C-alpha positions in Angstrom: 45.2 -189.4 -212.5 42.7 -193.1 -212.1 39.1 -191.4 -211.5 39.4 -192.6 -207.9 41.6 -189.7 -207.2 39.3 -187.4 -209.1 36.3 -188.4 -207.1 37.8 -187.8 -203.8 39.4 -184.7 -204.8 36.5 -182.9 -205.8 34.9 -184.7 -202.3 37.4 -182.9 -200.5 37.4 -179.4 -202.5 33.1 -180.0 -202.1 33.9 -179.7 -197.9 36.2 -177.0 -198.0 33.2 -175.1 -199.7 30.8 -176.5 -197.1 32.8 -175.4 -194.4 33.6 -171.9 -196.2 30.2 -171.3 -196.8 29.1 -172.8 -192.5 31.7 -170.2 -191.7 30.8 -167.4 -193.3 27.3 -168.0 -192.3 27.7 -168.9 -188.5 29.9 -165.3 -188.7 26.5 -163.3 -190.4 24.1 -165.3 -188.1 26.6 -163.9 -184.8 26.8 -160.4 -186.1 22.8 -160.1 -186.5 22.1 -161.7 -182.8 24.4 -159.4 -181.4 23.2 -156.0 -183.4 20.9 -153.7 -182.2 17.4 -153.4 -183.2 17.5 -150.7 -186.3 21.4 -152.4 -187.8 19.1 -156.0 -187.7 16.2 -153.8 -189.5 19.0 -152.6 -191.7 20.8 -155.9 -192.5 17.8 -156.9 -193.7 17.4 -154.0 -195.8 20.8 -154.5 -197.4 20.2 -158.5 -198.5 17.0 -156.4 -200.2 19.1 -154.2 -202.1 21.8 -156.4 -203.3 19.4 -158.9 -204.5 17.2 -156.8 -206.7 19.6 -154.5 -207.5 20.2 -156.0 -211.4 16.1 -155.4 -212.0 16.6 -152.5 -209.9 19.5 -150.7 -211.9 17.5 -151.2 -214.9 14.2 -149.8 -214.3 16.2 -146.8 -212.8 18.7 -146.2 -216.0 21.8 -146.9 -214.3 22.5 -149.4 -217.0 24.5 -149.0 -220.2 24.0 -151.8 -223.6 28.0 -152.5 -224.7 27.2 -153.7 -228.2 30.8 -154.6 -228.6 31.2 -158.4 -227.8 32.7 -160.0 -225.1 36.6 -161.6 -226.0 34.9 -164.9 -225.3 31.8 -164.8 -227.3 34.1 -163.4 -230.6 36.6 -166.8 -229.6 33.7 -169.2 -229.6 31.5 -167.1 -232.3 30.8 -169.0 -235.7 31.9 -167.4 -238.9 28.5 -168.1 -240.3 26.5 -167.8 -237.2 24.1 -165.0 -235.4 25.6 -161.9 -234.4 26.3 -162.2 -230.2 23.7 -160.2 -228.8 23.9 -156.9 -227.2 25.3 -156.9 -223.4 23.6 -155.1 -220.7 26.1 -153.8 -217.7 25.1 -152.7 -214.7 27.1 -151.2 -212.2 28.7 -153.6 -209.4 27.7 -152.6 -205.9 28.9 -153.0 -201.8 26.4 -152.7 -199.3 27.1 -152.2 -195.4 24.5 -151.6 -193.6 24.5 -149.9 -190.0 22.0 -148.1 -187.3 20.3 -146.0 -189.6 20.2 -147.6 -193.4 22.8 -148.8 -196.0 25.5 -147.5 -197.6 26.0 -148.7 -201.1 28.9 -147.9 -203.1 28.9 -148.6 -206.7 31.0 -148.2 -209.7 30.2 -145.8 -212.3 29.8 -146.9 -216.5 30.2 -145.2 -219.4 27.0 -142.3 -219.4 26.6 -143.9 -215.8 28.0 -141.1 -213.9 27.7 -139.2 -210.9 24.6 -137.1 -212.1 22.7 -139.9 -213.3 22.6 -141.5 -209.6 21.9 -138.4 -208.8 18.8 -138.0 -211.0 17.9 -141.8 -209.8 18.0 -141.1 -206.0 14.4 -140.1 -205.3 13.8 -143.7 -207.1 16.1 -145.5 -205.1 14.5 -143.9 -201.5 11.4 -145.0 -202.9 12.2 -148.6 -204.1 15.0 -149.2 -200.4 11.6 -147.6 -198.5 14.4 -144.9 -197.3 13.2 -142.2 -196.0 16.2 -139.7 -197.8 18.8 -141.0 -200.1 22.3 -138.8 -201.4 24.5 -139.5 -203.9 28.3 -137.9 -203.4 31.4 -139.1 -205.0 33.9 -141.8 -203.5 36.8 -141.6 -206.0 38.0 -141.6 -210.0 35.2 -144.0 -211.5 33.2 -144.9 -207.6 30.3 -142.7 -206.4 28.8 -143.6 -202.6 24.9 -143.9 -202.0 24.0 -143.7 -198.6 19.8 -144.3 -198.1 19.2 -143.3 -194.4 15.5 -145.8 -193.3 15.3 -143.5 -189.9 15.6 -139.7 -189.3 19.4 -139.5 -187.8 18.0 -135.7 -186.8 15.1 -136.7 -184.3 16.8 -139.8 -183.1 19.0 -138.7 -180.1 22.2 -140.1 -179.1 24.2 -140.0 -176.2 28.3 -139.9 -176.2 30.0 -141.2 -173.3 33.8 -139.8 -173.3 36.4 -142.4 -173.4 38.8 -140.8 -171.1 41.7 -141.0 -173.9 43.7 -138.4 -175.7 42.5 -137.0 -179.4 44.7 -138.7 -181.8 44.1 -135.5 -183.7 43.7 -132.4 -181.8 42.6 -129.8 -185.2 39.9 -132.5 -185.2 35.8 -131.5 -184.0 33.5 -133.8 -184.2 29.9 -132.6 -183.9 28.1 -135.4 -184.4 26.0 -136.5 -187.5 24.4 -135.0 -190.5 20.8 -136.4 -191.3 22.2 -139.0 -193.6 24.3 -140.5 -190.2 27.6 -139.9 -191.6 30.0 -138.3 -189.1 30.7 -134.4 -189.5 33.8 -132.8 -188.1 35.0 -129.3 -188.2 39.1 -128.7 -188.7 40.4 -126.1 -185.6 43.6 -125.6 -187.2 44.1 -121.6 -187.7 40.3 -121.2 -186.6 41.0 -117.9 -184.4 37.0 -118.3 -183.0 33.4 -120.4 -183.6 30.3 -118.8 -182.5 27.4 -120.7 -181.4 23.6 -119.4 -181.1 20.0 -121.2 -180.3 17.1 -120.6 -178.5 17.3 -121.5 -174.6 17.6 -125.2 -173.8 18.4 -126.8 -177.5 21.1 -127.8 -177.2 24.4 -124.9 -177.5 25.7 -125.6 -173.8 25.5 -129.7 -174.1 27.4 -129.4 -177.7 30.1 -127.6 -175.8 30.6 -130.2 -172.8 31.8 -132.8 -175.5 33.8 -130.2 -176.8 35.3 -130.1 -173.5 34.6 -133.8 -172.9 37.0 -134.9 -175.7 39.8 -132.5 -175.6 40.2 -132.7 -171.8 42.6 -135.9 -171.4 45.3 -133.9 -173.3 47.6 -132.1 -171.6 47.8 -130.1 -174.8 44.5 -128.3 -174.7 43.9 -125.9 -171.5 40.6 -123.9 -171.2 39.3 -121.1 -169.7 35.8 -120.1 -169.2 33.6 -116.9 -168.9 29.6 -118.0 -168.5 27.7 -114.8 -168.1 24.5 -117.3 -166.4 26.3 -117.9 -163.1 28.1 -115.8 -160.3 29.9 -118.8 -158.7 31.8 -121.9 -160.0 29.8 -123.9 -158.4 27.0 -123.3 -160.4 25.8 -123.7 -164.0 26.4 -126.0 -166.5 30.1 -126.0 -165.9 30.2 -126.8 -162.6 31.1 -130.6 -163.7 33.9 -129.3 -165.8 35.7 -126.3 -163.6 38.4 -128.6 -162.3 39.7 -129.0 -166.1 40.0 -125.5 -166.5 42.4 -123.1 -165.6 40.8 -119.9 -165.0 36.8 -119.7 -164.1 34.9 -116.3 -164.1 30.7 -115.6 -163.7 28.7 -112.8 -164.5 30.9 -109.9 -162.9 32.2 -107.7 -165.8 35.4 -107.1 -163.2 36.4 -110.2 -163.6 35.5 -111.5 -166.8 37.9 -108.3 -167.8 40.4 -109.6 -166.0 40.3 -112.8 -167.1 40.1 -111.4 -171.2 43.4 -109.1 -169.9 45.3 -112.1 -168.8 44.7 -113.4 -171.6 45.5 -110.6 -174.3 48.7 -110.5 -172.3 49.4 -114.4 -173.1 48.5 -113.4 -176.5 51.6 -110.8 -176.5 53.9 -112.9 -175.1 53.2 -115.4 -177.4 53.7 -113.3 -180.1 56.8 -112.2 -179.4 58.1 -115.3 -178.8 57.0 -117.6 -181.0 59.6 -117.9 -183.8 62.5 -118.1 -181.4 61.1 -120.7 -178.9 59.0 -123.0 -181.4 61.3 -122.1 -184.9 57.6 -121.2 -186.9 55.6 -117.9 -187.0 52.3 -119.6 -186.7 51.8 -122.9 -183.9 49.8 -124.4 -186.0 52.9 -125.8 -188.3 54.2 -127.7 -185.4 51.1 -128.4 -183.1 49.8 -127.4 -179.8 52.1 -129.1 -177.0 51.9 -129.6 -173.3 54.8 -126.2 -173.4 52.8 -124.8 -175.8 49.2 -125.4 -175.3 46.0 -124.8 -177.4 44.3 -122.1 -175.3 40.6 -121.9 -175.3 38.5 -119.3 -174.2 34.6 -120.1 -174.3 32.4 -117.7 -173.3 28.8 -118.4 -172.8 26.0 -116.3 -172.6 28.2 -113.4 -174.2 25.6 -110.7 -174.3 26.4 -110.7 -170.7 30.0 -109.4 -171.4 29.3 -106.8 -174.2 25.7 -105.1 -173.6 25.8 -101.6 -174.1 24.8 -99.5 -171.3 23.3 -96.7 -171.3 23.0 -93.7 -168.3 24.5 -91.0 -167.0 25.2 -92.1 -163.4 29.3 -92.8 -162.2 28.2 -96.9 -162.2 26.7 -97.1 -165.6 29.2 -95.3 -167.0 31.7 -97.4 -165.5 29.9 -100.6 -166.5 29.6 -98.8 -170.1 33.5 -98.5 -170.7 33.8 -101.7 -169.1 31.9 -104.2 -171.9 33.3 -101.6 -174.5 37.0 -102.8 -173.2 35.8 -106.5 -173.0 34.6 -106.3 -176.4 38.0 -104.8 -177.6 39.8 -107.5 -175.6 37.8 -110.0 -177.0 38.3 -108.5 -180.6 42.4 -109.0 -179.8 41.7 -112.6 -179.0 40.1 -113.5 -182.4 41.8 -111.3 -184.9 45.5 -111.9 -183.4 45.3 -115.0 -181.3 44.8 -117.7 -184.3 48.9 -118.3 -185.2 49.7 -118.5 -181.5 47.3 -120.7 -180.6 44.3 -119.3 -179.1 41.3 -119.9 -179.8 37.8 -118.0 -178.7 34.1 -119.9 -178.4 31.6 -117.8 -177.9 28.3 -118.7 -177.3 24.7 -116.6 -177.5 20.8 -116.6 -177.9 21.4 -114.7 -181.0 24.1 -113.4 -182.3 23.2 -110.3 -183.7 25.1 -107.1 -183.3 23.5 -106.4 -180.0 24.5 -109.6 -178.5 28.4 -110.1 -180.3 29.7 -106.9 -181.7 30.0 -107.5 -185.0 33.6 -106.8 -185.5 33.9 -109.9 -183.3 31.3 -112.4 -185.0 32.2 -111.6 -188.5 35.8 -112.7 -187.8 34.4 -116.0 -186.9 35.2 -119.1 -189.7 33.0 -121.3 -187.8 29.2 -120.5 -187.2 26.0 -123.1 -185.8 23.2 -122.7 -184.7 20.6 -124.7 -182.8 16.9 -123.9 -183.0 16.1 -120.1 -183.9 12.8 -118.5 -183.3 13.3 -115.8 -186.3 15.1 -115.7 -189.9 16.7 -112.3 -188.4 18.5 -114.6 -185.9 19.5 -117.3 -188.7 20.6 -114.9 -190.6 23.1 -113.3 -187.5 23.9 -116.5 -186.6 24.8 -118.4 -190.2 24.8 -115.0 -193.2 21.9 -113.9 -195.6 22.5 -117.0 -197.6 20.3 -119.2 -195.3 17.3 -117.4 -196.7 17.8 -119.7 -200.1 18.0 -122.9 -198.3 14.3 -122.7 -195.9 14.3 -126.5 -195.9 17.8 -126.3 -193.3 16.7 -122.9 -191.7 17.2 -123.3 -187.7 13.6 -121.9 -187.0 12.0 -125.0 -188.3 13.8 -126.7 -185.9 11.8 -125.6 -183.0 9.9 -129.1 -182.3 11.2 -130.8 -179.2 12.7 -133.6 -181.4 15.1 -131.1 -182.8 16.6 -130.2 -179.5 20.8 -130.9 -180.0 20.2 -130.5 -183.7 22.3 -127.5 -185.5 22.6 -126.1 -188.9 26.6 -124.7 -190.3 27.5 -124.1 -193.8 30.2 -126.8 -193.9 33.2 -125.9 -196.3 33.2 -128.2 -199.5 29.3 -128.5 -198.9 26.6 -126.9 -201.0 24.1 -125.1 -198.8 23.7 -125.7 -194.9 24.2 -129.0 -192.8 22.3 -130.0 -190.2 23.7 -131.6 -187.5 22.4 -134.1 -184.5 25.0 -133.2 -181.9 25.2 -136.2 -178.8 24.3 -135.9 -175.3 26.3 -135.9 -172.2 25.9 -136.9 -169.4 26.1 -134.9 -166.6 28.2 -137.8 -164.7 30.2 -138.6 -167.4 31.5 -135.1 -167.9 32.1 -134.9 -163.5 34.0 -138.4 -164.4 36.3 -136.4 -167.0 36.7 -133.9 -165.3 37.8 -135.4 -162.5 40.4 -137.7 -164.0 41.9 -135.3 -166.2 42.3 -132.5 -163.5 45.7 -133.1 -163.1 46.2 -132.0 -166.6 45.2 -128.3 -165.7 47.7 -125.8 -166.1 48.1 -121.8 -166.6 49.2 -121.3 -169.9 51.6 -118.1 -169.2 53.4 -121.1 -166.6 53.9 -123.1 -169.4 55.4 -120.4 -171.7 57.7 -119.6 -168.7 59.0 -122.9 -168.2 59.6 -123.4 -172.2 61.6 -119.7 -171.7 63.7 -121.2 -169.4 64.2 -124.3 -171.3 65.5 -122.8 -174.1 67.2 -120.3 -172.4 65.4 -117.3 -173.1 63.4 -114.7 -171.4 59.8 -113.9 -170.8 59.6 -110.7 -173.6 56.1 -109.3 -171.8 55.4 -108.3 -167.9 52.7 -111.1 -166.8 49.0 -110.5 -165.7 48.2 -111.7 -162.0 47.1 -115.2 -161.8 43.1 -115.6 -160.7 40.8 -118.3 -160.7 
């Protein structure tokens, strides 16, 4: 090959490199321009993290000295020459920016593992100008370092429902934690959820998001007992009632009838599940339009369980009614898990006088928004919250924390604080209107399923009410 040909190939190679670099830069500029203000700041932060990583890792003690020469050094070294200098190994990283900060994925090295990264978290936060930094395992030999520049807990977020059915009916997306990581809980085999918090702290808004996210699925049916109102046209659920197969207000007799109706559904499902679904547990096959996950929301739950004290006939009647309500809801929580019944209980406090402990203590998921007293926090989260004062819901009384909840997450030490997004009334009304045709009574669904399989109903059906 002559010199001219070599020169020509080199020119083509240089041109290709220039074009690729130009395209890469152009794509980066477009992403930067289209990003929001917070993400642009994070993109600049990500560049500083990449450029300064080698020096910062050495200062933070996240490097290791390898005294063994590399293979190339061994091959090229002269027999009588000097010994090759030891190599300083620096973990490789990949950096991704987002609205709140950066996500750094790093490799581990011998003597530089997860523990060493966690010990350096505070130093990394200062160097990267972050509010806080967390370090978690990311698979064998890997860690993920999350640095947040702005506090996600004090940054209000909104959620616009897509109107599309969720791909996973066991996944409840609550919001983001203090490191802006998505927080989800599994609803599979969960019989009950308790939600607590002072008025205006975000309880109902969080449940509204649940309804809006699951409403587009015909495999989910919802009933509500709202102790704050007297009619369906009032209160927080007025925009969502079109997507509910049953609703009652604070009337104890109506609530009692609704609870009885769902207990009868539970009994019918329990007696037919093995024959119809071929399994003892609905979650082994998953919810379906024929056998939907049936959710009972009880807002201001203390309204339906309170103790009435008095000797007159009406007071005695109400006392007997609330005692029966507690027994009925206990039946749903303790026996409804395997047949696909979920109870969500909402109250300002989940102390024993608001939600009986024989109901509250068998609900595996409990979260609370702001609370005024440690006793209320303990009732909602358990006595261990006393050992985690920084995560206590008592510290969330500032208006900046409206919409922030605390819960214990499986697999995480301590307690997790979660920023739940706000769903506007207009979006809630739109979703309810667009999905109202999916509303169906689970009793009627069971009747149709039994007919299609040649079965007959195993228990009498309660009269329909709305």
